[in-house]
N, C-alpha and C positions, 0 to 999 in steps of 0.2 A: 667265532660268532655263530649264533644260530641263524637259520634262514629268516626267522621272523625279525630279528634285530637288523639284519641286512636289508630286508624289505622296508622297514621303518626308516632306516638311515637313507636309503635311496629316495623314498617318498619325501622326506624332509629336505634333502638336497634339491630335489626337483621343485618342491614347493617354494623354497627360498629363491630359486633361479627364475621361476615363472611368475609367481604372485607378486603384485606390487607392494612396496613398503609405503606406509603412510606416516608422514612425520607430523607431529603436533607442535604448534608454536603458541606459546602463551605470552601475553603481554598486558601491560597496564592500559586501561582506557582512561581518557581524560574526562574531566567534568563537562567540557564543552560537548563531547560526544553524547554523554548521558542527557544533558540538557536539550540537545538537538533532537534526540529521539523522543523525549517527553513533549517537546514543542510540536513535533510532527503529529503525535497522537492527539494533542489538544486541538491542532488545526483541523485534523480529520473529524474530530468530534464536533467542532463548530460547523463544518460543512454538512455533516450528517444530521445535526440538529436542525439546520436550516431546511434540509430536504424532508425532514419529518413533519414540517408544518403542513397543514391541510391545504393551504392555498398553493404552495409550491408542488406538493404531490399531485394535486389536481391538475395543475398546469403541465407537469411532466407527462401525466397520463393522457391529457388532452392532445399533447403533441406526439403521442405514440411511443413514449419512452417508458419502459418498465422500471418501476421504482427500485426493485431489488437489483436489477442490472446496473442501474445508476449508482446504487450504494456499493456494489462490488467494484465498480470502476473507481469510485472515490477511495475505497480501501487499497486499490492497486496503485494509487498516485504516489509519486515520489514526495519526499518531505517538502521540497521547494515548490512543487505544484500545489500541494495542499496549503502551504503557507501563503502563496499568491492568491488562491481562491478565497481562503479565509480572510485575508486582508481586504479583498474586494467586498466581501460580505460585511465585514466589520466597519467599513467606511461608509456604508449606506446610512441615510438618516433614520432615526428611530421612530418613525411613525408619520402618518399623514403624507406619505410619499405618493407621487403620481404613478399612474399605471405603467408609464414607460420605463421607470427604474426597475420595476419587477420584471418587465419584459427583457430588459438588458441582462439582469441577473439570471433569469431562466435560460436565455439564449447562451449565456456564458457557461452555465452548468451543462447544457446540452452539448455545446461545442466540445467541452472537455470530455464528456462521456463518449461521444461518438468519434473523438479523435483517435481512440485506441481500438476501434473496431476493425 
């Protein structure tokens, strides 16, 4: 063997001994996992749509909450948290609500946003 071949062999042996091996595992995903992911995105879209309303954005800014920071926090929510918050928003009456309902919703959103700070 030439010295270059020996050097390459030693390098490969050393690399195999020191460098970690990564194994890849493939598997089937169920339709419930796909539906859950799509549902989580839809729930986040519901919450973000609510936050984009001018009244809500104004209330958040009046309370000192940056709208972009709140949106980033909503994006970081787990699917269950987004589902819970979207369910609370969907259960609100569709108009002619009193001011205390909006206050409760805004406080709920702020609580969730600042919970991760």
